C-alpha positions in Angstrom: -65.4 -39.3 31.4 -65.6 -35.7 32.8 -66.9 -34.3 29.6 -69.8 -36.8 29.6 -71.9 -34.7 31.9 -69.8 -32.8 34.4 -70.6 -29.1 34.6 -67.5 -28.1 36.6 -64.4 -29.7 38.2 -63.0 -28.0 41.3 -59.2 -28.3 41.6 -57.5 -28.1 45.0 -60.5 -27.0 47.0 -59.6 -25.4 50.3 -56.2 -24.2 49.2 -55.1 -20.6 48.4 -54.6 -21.6 44.8 -57.9 -23.4 44.2 -59.7 -23.1 40.9 -62.1 -24.9 38.6 -62.5 -26.1 35.0 -65.8 -25.4 33.3 -67.5 -27.8 31.0 -66.2 -26.0 27.9 -62.6 -26.1 29.2 -63.0 -29.8 30.0 -64.2 -30.5 26.5 -61.4 -28.4 24.9 -58.8 -30.3 27.0 -60.4 -33.6 25.8 -59.8 -32.5 22.2 -56.1 -31.8 22.9 -56.6 -28.0 23.0 -55.7 -25.4 25.7 -58.7 -23.2 26.5 -57.0 -19.8 26.8 -59.3 -16.8 26.8 -61.8 -16.7 23.9 -59.8 -19.2 21.7 -58.5 -22.7 21.9 -54.8 -23.1 21.3 -53.6 -26.3 19.7 -50.5 -27.4 21.4 -47.4 -28.8 19.7 -46.6 -32.4 20.4 -44.2 -32.6 23.4 -41.9 -35.5 24.3 -42.1 -36.4 27.9 -39.5 -38.7 29.5 -40.1 -40.4 32.8 -37.1 -42.0 34.4 -35.2 -42.4 37.6 -33.5 -39.1 38.5 -29.7 -38.8 38.0 -29.5 -37.2 41.5 -32.0 -38.8 43.9 -34.0 -36.6 46.3 -32.5 -36.1 49.8 -33.9 -38.2 52.7 -35.5 -35.1 54.3 -37.3 -34.3 51.0 -38.5 -37.8 50.7 -39.7 -37.8 54.3 -41.5 -34.5 53.8 -43.2 -35.7 50.6 -44.2 -39.0 52.4 -45.8 -37.0 55.2 -47.6 -34.7 52.8 -49.0 -37.5 50.6 -50.0 -39.8 53.5 -53.7 -39.9 54.5 -52.4 -40.5 58.1 -49.8 -37.8 58.8 -46.6 -39.0 60.5 -44.5 -37.0 62.9 -41.2 -35.7 61.5 -38.0 -37.6 62.1 -35.4 -35.8 64.2 -33.4 -33.5 62.0 -36.1 -33.1 59.3 -38.7 -30.4 58.8 
């Protein structure tokens, strides 16, 4: 959809690590290529496994993640950061 007329996609605007993808980069990614420098690099197929972690995240980590991802920030629970 992005390659159908988008000139640029801004990623993470407002953060110190923001950036953008140009139309050429979007089109290269759509073809399964990595746009690096002046050439497109064809990536090797990679297996990706999505599963329940063997060691679950700690309650403070889950709480911090929930606060960060929430559109309505919640206060910290006592003992968490």
